Backbone as numpy.savetxt, mean C-alpha at the origin, in Angstrom:
# Nx Ny Nz CAx CAy CAz Cx Cy Cz
-9.99 8.89 -25.03 -9.46 7.75 -24.34 -10.40 7.74 -23.12
-10.03 6.59 -22.23 -11.14 6.88 -21.14 -10.03 7.55 -20.12
-9.07 8.15 -20.34 -8.41 8.41 -19.27 -8.46 9.89 -19.41
-8.83 10.23 -20.21 -9.13 11.98 -20.40 -9.27 12.65 -19.16
-9.04 13.89 -18.84 -9.68 14.61 -17.62 -10.76 14.67 -16.95
-12.08 14.60 -18.35 -13.29 14.60 -17.91 -13.81 13.44 -18.53
-13.64 12.18 -18.28 -13.82 11.09 -18.18 -14.34 10.51 -17.01
-15.54 9.38 -16.68 -16.06 9.27 -15.81 -14.35 8.44 -14.75
-13.95 7.41 -15.52 -12.79 6.87 -15.19 -11.78 8.32 -14.00
-11.67 8.86 -15.28 -10.53 9.87 -14.79 -11.21 10.85 -13.11
-12.72 10.52 -13.58 -12.87 11.52 -12.44 -12.90 10.38 -11.15
-13.17 9.25 -11.17 -13.50 8.33 -10.59 -11.52 8.66 -9.66
-10.80 8.04 -10.41 -9.22 8.14 -10.09 -9.19 9.53 -9.24
-9.46 10.61 -9.69 -9.11 11.77 -8.90 -9.86 11.80 -7.62
-11.44 11.73 -7.75 -11.72 11.62 -6.37 -11.29 10.05 -5.48
-10.74 8.94 -5.68 -9.76 7.95 -5.10 -8.75 9.07 -4.56
-7.77 9.46 -5.39 -6.79 10.16 -5.07 -7.26 11.14 -4.15
-7.93 11.98 -3.95 -8.23 13.13 -2.80 -8.62 12.60 -2.15
-9.60 11.38 -2.13 -9.88 10.37 -0.83 -8.67 10.14 -0.01
-7.60 9.66 -0.76 -6.71 9.03 -0.03 -5.90 10.41 0.57
-5.63 11.35 -0.09 -5.23 12.76 0.28 -5.84 13.52 1.67
-6.84 13.18 1.72 -7.99 13.57 2.87 -7.94 12.48 4.17
-7.47 11.54 3.70 -7.13 10.44 4.84 -5.69 10.65 5.65
-4.80 10.95 4.64 -3.28 11.10 5.16 -3.48 12.22 5.91
-4.24 13.44 5.56 -4.43 14.48 6.04 -5.17 14.33 7.66
-6.23 13.56 7.58 -6.97 13.40 9.08 -5.76 12.52 10.04
-5.14 11.69 9.28 -3.96 10.74 10.19 -3.17 11.71 10.74
-2.77 12.84 9.41 -1.48 13.67 10.11 -1.56 14.32 11.25
-2.88 14.68 11.34 -3.98 15.49 12.71 -4.32 14.77 13.46
-4.12 13.16 13.79 -5.08 12.64 14.73 -3.97 12.40 15.62
-4.47 11.93 16.89 -3.77 12.40 18.01 -2.78 10.80 17.96
-3.36 10.05 17.66 -2.30 8.92 17.43 -1.07 9.43 17.08
-1.17 10.61 16.15 0.58 10.74 15.65 0.79 12.07 16.33
0.13 13.17 16.65 0.29 14.02 17.28 0.64 14.18 18.72
0.06 13.19 19.84 0.09 13.28 20.87 1.18 13.04 21.49
2.27 12.53 21.06 3.71 12.20 21.57 4.30 13.48 21.11
3.88 14.12 20.15 4.49 15.32 19.69 4.59 16.44 21.00
2.92 16.53 21.19 2.33 17.41 21.95 2.87 17.21 23.47
3.42 16.03 23.89 3.67 15.39 24.75 5.26 16.24 25.02
5.87 16.23 23.79 7.35 16.49 23.60 7.75 18.26 24.09
6.56 19.19 23.11 6.60 20.27 23.52 6.78 20.61 24.77
5.46 20.10 25.20 4.98 20.22 26.51 6.11 20.28 28.10
7.05 19.19 27.43 8.61 18.66 28.42 9.27 19.66 27.48
9.64 20.34 26.57 10.40 21.17 26.38 10.14 22.78 26.97
8.67 22.83 27.06 8.65 24.32 27.59 8.45 24.18 29.05
8.42 22.80 29.57 8.74 22.50 30.89 10.48 22.60 31.57
11.02 22.53 30.61 12.47 22.68 30.93 12.60 23.88 30.83
12.05 24.78 29.56 12.47 26.07 29.76 11.87 27.04 30.70
11.67 26.41 31.93 10.54 26.84 32.78 9.18 27.36 32.66
8.68 26.99 31.65 7.21 27.40 31.67 6.15 27.04 32.66
4.98 27.32 32.87 4.09 26.41 33.46 3.07 25.87 32.49
3.21 24.92 32.71 2.46 23.85 31.38 0.98 23.28 31.43
0.82 23.66 33.03 -0.60 22.79 33.96 -1.67 23.48 32.43
-1.67 24.70 32.14 -2.78 24.73 31.26 -2.61 24.82 29.89
-1.85 23.88 29.21 -1.57 24.22 27.72 -2.55 22.41 27.80
-3.45 22.66 26.59 -4.35 22.11 26.01 -4.00 21.30 24.72
-4.47 20.31 24.51 -3.96 19.41 23.27 -4.44 20.16 22.05
-5.94 20.05 22.32 -6.62 21.13 21.17 -5.94 22.70 20.70
-5.93 23.22 21.71 -5.19 24.30 21.64 -3.88 24.39 20.69
-3.26 23.79 21.24 -1.87 23.41 20.86 -1.95 23.06 19.14
-2.50 22.33 19.03 -2.99 21.66 17.81 -3.24 22.76 16.58
-4.06 23.92 17.21 -4.26 24.94 16.15 -3.36 25.65 15.62
-1.92 25.09 16.20 -0.46 25.58 15.91 -0.26 24.78 14.40
-0.81 24.07 14.38 -0.28 23.08 12.90 -1.21 23.14 12.60
-0.58 23.38 10.24 -1.36 23.63 9.38 -1.01 22.00 8.52
-1.92 21.30 7.63 -2.18 20.75 7.15 -2.48 20.42 5.74
-1.92 21.12 4.60 -2.64 21.31 3.18 -2.08 20.10 2.42
-2.71 20.04 1.08 -2.51 19.81 -0.06 -2.06 20.82 -0.97
-0.86 20.69 -1.88 -0.46 21.90 -2.80 -1.05 21.45 -3.91
-1.63 23.10 -4.57 -2.00 22.85 -5.28 -1.72 21.99 -6.69
-2.79 21.54 -7.53 -2.21 20.43 -8.78 -0.99 19.39 -8.08
-1.36 18.90 -6.99 -0.14 17.85 -6.69 -0.71 16.50 -5.73
-0.11 15.81 -5.65 -0.47 14.90 -4.09 0.74 15.30 -3.25
1.45 16.15 -3.26 2.00 16.38 -1.81 1.14 17.55 -0.72
1.62 16.45 0.50 1.06 17.09 1.41 2.13 18.25 2.27
1.88 19.40 2.87 2.46 20.43 3.08 2.28 20.47 4.92
3.10 20.77 5.73 2.78 20.55 7.34 3.28 21.75 7.45
2.57 23.07 8.30 3.38 24.19 8.86 2.70 23.89 10.62
4.01 24.56 11.04 4.10 24.87 12.20 4.35 25.84 13.00
3.84 26.47 13.84 4.22 27.79 14.38 4.55 27.61 16.08
5.45 28.37 16.49 5.35 28.07 18.05 6.27 29.42 18.35
5.75 29.97 19.59 6.65 31.32 20.18 8.26 30.48 20.10
8.83 29.33 20.19 9.58 28.92 20.74 10.20 28.66 19.24
11.04 29.14 18.78 11.59 28.85 17.48 12.54 27.71 17.31
13.04 27.11 18.11 14.09 26.45 18.26 13.31 25.06 18.12
12.12 25.03 18.64 11.26 23.83 19.04 10.99 23.59 17.02
10.47 24.24 15.99 9.86 24.41 14.89 10.34 23.29 14.24
11.48 23.32 13.99 11.98 22.13 12.94 12.00 20.49 13.92
12.51 20.53 15.30 11.97 19.28 15.98 10.92 18.66 16.08
9.85 19.21 16.05 8.78 19.46 16.23 8.05 18.80 14.64
8.55 19.42 13.48 8.10 19.19 12.19 8.37 17.85 11.95
9.82 17.26 12.39 10.96 16.17 12.11 10.14 15.04 12.42
9.72 15.69 14.39 8.76 14.30 14.92 7.50 14.21 13.98
6.73 14.69 13.60 5.72 14.47 12.88 5.97 13.90 11.88
6.81 14.07 11.35 6.82 13.36 9.75 7.41 11.52 10.15
8.36 11.79 11.07 8.59 10.60 11.80 7.30 9.98 12.20
6.46 10.28 12.94 5.63 9.45 13.66 4.52 8.91 12.57
4.25 10.03 11.51 3.69 10.13 10.43 3.77 8.53 9.69
5.35 8.60 9.38 5.74 7.45 8.49 5.84 6.08 9.62
5.95 6.38 10.52 5.79 5.04 11.53 4.35 4.53 11.15
3.49 5.44 11.54 1.74 4.89 11.12 1.91 4.34 10.30
1.88 5.37 8.92 1.77 4.92 7.33 2.32 3.66 7.27
3.41 3.41 7.58 4.28 2.14 7.55 3.52 0.93 8.11
2.79 1.30 9.09 2.27 0.11 10.06 0.98 -0.04 9.15
0.33 0.86 8.37 -1.07 0.01 7.68 -0.18 -0.45 6.30
0.76 0.10 6.07 1.12 -0.86 4.82 1.67 -1.83 5.19
2.43 -2.25 6.24 2.86 -3.24 6.31 1.58 -4.22 6.08
0.58 -4.14 7.03 -0.84 -4.29 7.70 -1.32 -5.27 6.09
-1.54 -4.21 5.17 -1.81 -4.23 4.40 -0.90 -5.30 3.62
0.06 -5.31 2.87 1.11 -6.26 2.43 1.01 -7.78 3.42
0.66 -7.75 4.64 0.64 -9.11 5.31 -1.07 -9.65 4.87
-1.68 -8.93 4.81 -3.02 -9.40 4.10 -3.05 -9.86 2.98
-1.98 -9.14 2.00 -2.24 -9.60 0.80 -1.31 -11.06 0.48
-0.38 -10.88 1.19 0.39 -12.35 1.78 -0.16 -13.36 1.71
-1.12 -13.18 2.93 -1.69 -14.15 3.20 -3.05 -15.06 2.44
-3.67 -13.83 1.59 -4.26 -14.02 0.78 -3.62 -14.88 -0.40
-2.29 -14.55 -1.01 -1.82 -15.18 -1.83 -1.58 -16.41 -1.65
-0.87 -16.74 -0.69 -0.43 -18.28 0.22 -2.07 -18.92 0.08
-3.58 -18.26 0.77 -4.31 -19.12 0.72 -5.25 -19.66 -1.10
-4.51 -18.81 -1.82 -4.71 -19.01 -3.28 -4.34 -20.20 -3.75
-2.67 -19.90 -3.72 -1.27 -20.87 -3.93 -2.45 -22.23 -3.58
-2.25 -22.53 -2.25 -2.79 -23.52 -1.78 -4.18 -24.31 -2.21
-5.45 -23.28 -2.95 -6.30 -23.83 -2.88 -5.97 -24.37 -4.59
-5.22 -23.72 -5.60 -5.09 -23.68 -6.97 -3.97 -24.86 -6.68
-3.05 -25.41 -5.68 -2.40 -26.58 -5.79 -3.44 -27.41 -6.07
-4.86 -27.37 -4.97 -5.51 -28.93 -4.49 -5.92 -29.05 -5.61
-6.45 -28.06 -6.02 -7.55 -27.99 -7.41 -6.70 -28.87 -8.33
-5.31 -28.49 -8.92 -4.75 -28.59 -9.79 -4.60 -30.64 -9.42
-4.42 -30.80 -8.49 -4.12 -32.07 -8.09 -5.25 -33.04 -8.24
-6.51 -32.59 -7.49 -7.65 -32.99 -7.52 -8.13 -33.16 -9.65
-7.75 -32.03 -10.35 -8.38 -32.05 -11.61 -6.99 -33.22 -12.63
-5.99 -33.28 -11.82 -4.99 -34.17 -12.32 -5.36 -35.93 -12.37
-6.25 -35.66 -10.93 -6.22 -37.41 -10.42 -7.76 -37.68 -11.51
-8.81 -36.71 -11.61 -9.87 -36.90 -12.66 -9.56 -37.14 -13.96
-8.42 -36.43 -14.59 -7.98 -36.67 -15.50 -7.55 -38.11 -15.66
-6.43 -38.16 -15.23 -6.10 -40.21 -14.92 -7.23 -40.74 -14.60
-8.21 -40.46 -13.79 -9.36 -41.48 -14.02 -10.04 -42.10 -15.23
-10.46 -40.86 -15.78 -11.01 -40.42 -16.99 -10.41 -40.97 -18.01
-8.69 -40.49 -18.05 -8.02 -41.59 -19.00 -8.19 -43.31 -18.98
-7.88 -43.89 -17.85 -8.12 -44.76 -17.66 -9.23 -45.57 -17.91
-10.21 -44.89 -17.67 -11.90 -45.23 -17.60 -11.93 -45.35 -19.39
-11.60 -44.51 -20.32 -11.76 -44.71 -21.70 -10.42 -45.45 -22.70
-9.38 -45.85 -21.60 -8.23 -46.12 -22.39 -7.81 -45.21 -23.03
-7.65 -43.85 -22.83 -6.71 -43.15 -23.48 -5.99 -42.88 -22.78
-4.45 -42.86 -23.59 -2.91 -42.44 -23.08 -3.07 -41.29 -23.36
-2.17 -40.39 -22.41 -1.99 -38.80 -22.34 -0.61 -38.81 -23.42
-1.07 -37.64 -23.89 -0.03 -37.41 -25.30 0.84 -36.51 -24.97
2.26 -36.83 -24.62 3.26 -35.91 -24.13 3.18 -35.16 -25.52
3.79 -33.92 -25.31 4.23 -32.54 -26.41 6.05 -33.07 -26.44
6.42 -33.10 -27.82 7.63 -33.05 -27.58 7.98 -31.87 -28.52
8.91 -30.77 -28.37 9.45 -29.74 -29.45 10.42 -30.45 -29.97
10.32 -30.58 -31.73 11.06 -31.32 -32.70 11.45 -30.01 -33.25
12.67 -29.89 -34.09 12.85 -28.99 -34.91 12.89 -29.43 -36.43
12.03 -28.16 -36.82 11.60 -28.12 -38.26 12.90 -28.36 -39.17
12.58 -28.83 -40.37 13.48 -29.02 -41.05 13.67 -27.80 -42.14
12.70 -26.92 -41.42 13.08 -25.71 -42.91 14.43 -24.95 -42.73
14.45 -23.96 -43.51 16.14 -23.51 -43.30 16.30 -22.40 -42.17
14.79 -21.62 -41.93 15.02 -20.69 -40.68 14.94 -21.60 -39.39
15.13 -22.73 -39.07 15.58 -23.17 -37.91 14.50 -23.13 -37.03
13.72 -22.59 -37.38 12.19 -22.64 -36.12 11.78 -23.60 -35.68
11.62 -24.01 -34.65 10.58 -25.10 -33.74 9.77 -24.96 -33.75
9.04 -26.29 -34.09 7.63 -26.49 -33.78 7.05 -27.58 -33.07
5.72 -27.77 -32.55 5.61 -28.59 -31.37 4.70 -29.90 -32.58
4.89 -30.73 -31.76 4.58 -31.78 -32.48 4.09 -33.38 -31.32
2.82 -33.76 -31.81 2.62 -34.65 -30.37 2.94 -35.87 -30.75
3.39 -37.23 -29.94 3.75 -38.31 -30.33 2.95 -39.18 -29.23
2.60 -39.81 -29.42 1.85 -41.25 -28.55 3.28 -42.26 -28.23
3.82 -42.17 -26.91 4.76 -42.91 -26.46 4.47 -44.52 -26.57
């Protein structure tokens, strides 16, 4: 089968899946996801009386680890902090921000798909109208009537229907 684990299609599918996971990791580690959480952590440290003027985003980010669990498509997020009460809220915020970010991409993709399909519907409606117009013109030019198709009951015992054309 083409989908066996060693087949080219399977390898491409696995590579695509791995690329998607790598992209997900990069998104999770991106400033657009993490900066608001970093600001939250700084704010919490300020409230605890710590001087945060020397806090650096790059240094804080080193406390975060995102990895793919073996033989799965599951991403695990690990965060460490000296203030244990911040760990769970930080992980929850990372999860929420990532879902918002990821949801925006999905929504954008769905909107593009919807726009494409709507365009295709209009294109095919126009093509259908034009084809119908051409059929009518051809039929009129060659004095051909359009044959409707009626479904009539077959007189066999099984009661199945068959199609029969008839000229009106």
